N, C-alpha and C positions, 0 to 999 in steps of 0.2 A: 698785445695781449693784455687784458685787464689784470690788475693786481688782485690778490686774494682778498684784501680789505674791501675793494670796490665790489667784488662779487658778494661778500658777506653783507655789505650794506644794501645791495640791491635785493638780496633774499629777505633781509629783515624788513625792508620797506614794503615788499610785496606781501609779507605776512601780516603786517599791521593794516594794510589797506584792504586785505581780502575780507570779503563779507560772506557770511554763510548763505548758501543758495536757498531760495525759497522752496518750501516743500511742494511737491506736485499736487495739483488739484485732486480732491477725492474722486476715486473711480466710480463711475455710474454703473449700476448692475446691468449685466448683459441680459438679453431677452430670456435666456435659459436659466439664469440665476434665480434661486428661490430666496425670497426675503420674508421675514415674519411680518404679518399685517397687524396693524393696531386693531384692538377691539375683538380679537379672536378668542378671548377668554384665557389666554395663556397666563399662568401664574395666579389666576383668581381662585379663591376658595369658595366652597358652597356655604351658604348661610346656615347657621346652626338652627335646628328645629326649635319650635316654641317650647317653653318650659312645660314639662309634664307629658310631652309627646315622645314616644319611643319608636324609632324607626327600626324595623327588623327586616332583613332580606330573607326571602324564603330559602330554605336549604336547596342546594344544587339539584338534588334528586327531584324535588317538587317542581322546580323551575323547568327542568328538562321534560318532565311528564306533561306539564301544561303546554310547552312548546310542541311536543309531539302530537297532542290532541289538535292543536290549531293547524299544524302543517298538513298540507294536502300533497301527498306524493304524486308526482307526475305519472301519467300512464305511459308505459314504455313505447307504445305505438299508438298515438292518439287517433290517427286517421284510419278507422276500421274499414272504410269503404274501399281502400286500396287492397288488392289481393297480394298475398305474399308469394314469393317464388318458393319452389320446393326446397331449395337450399336454405332460405330464410326460415322456413318452418322447421327444418331439422335443427338449425342453430337455436331457435326459440325453445325447442324441446330440451336440448342439451342444457341451456342456461337455466331453464326452469327446474332441472333435476328430475325430469320424468323418467321412470324406469322403462327398460326395454326388455321384452321377453324374447329369448332365442331358444327354441325347443322347450324344455321344461325348466330352464334356468332363467332367473331374473337378474338383470344387470343395472347398476346405477352409474350415471356419468360422473366422473371425478375430475376430468380435465381434458386439455387439448395438447397435442404434440404438433407444433407448427400450425399450418392453416388447414390441413387436410385430414388429420387423424384425431379421433376422439378416444380417450381412455375410459374404459368402463371397469367397474369392480363387480364381480359376481357376488350376489348377496349371501349365498350359501357358505362359501369358504373364503371369500376375500381375494380370490385369484383375479388378476388384472388382465384385460383383453383390449387390444387395439383394433379399432374399426375405422375404415375410411368413410368419408361423407357419402360417397356413392353407395357403399354397402348399407348405410343408414337410410338412404333414400328408398332402397328396395324394401326396407323393413318398416315403412311409415305406419302400416296398420298394426304393428306389433308393440307400439308404445302404450304404456299404461299411465293413467293420470294419478 
């Protein structure tokens, strides 16, 4: 069995001869990694305007109004050549908020309960009434614009 002095000498010798390991090569980015690209303008500032020129942004309300004028709202059903089913016509009337006349009373659609029931509010006193889509199909001629 080796003596303690020999063991210590062996340990000291190995410490002195030990060299630090080289650092691993830098990792290459994987295909899904996102790296910043050069020349994308990050960190750049906009040049100052020439002397005497005052740049003013239009107030938000004016900008929104201009954007609204330019915007063309899409037509909900652009292909008018296709005929709509009776159920589609009922739903279009509900969504448009067209009033329904039942007897002498006029009702305004206010919502849906599930897929099959529409909720109406009587215009005279605010009483709510639940009607099925099939009931509304039978009343197609009683809708008001």
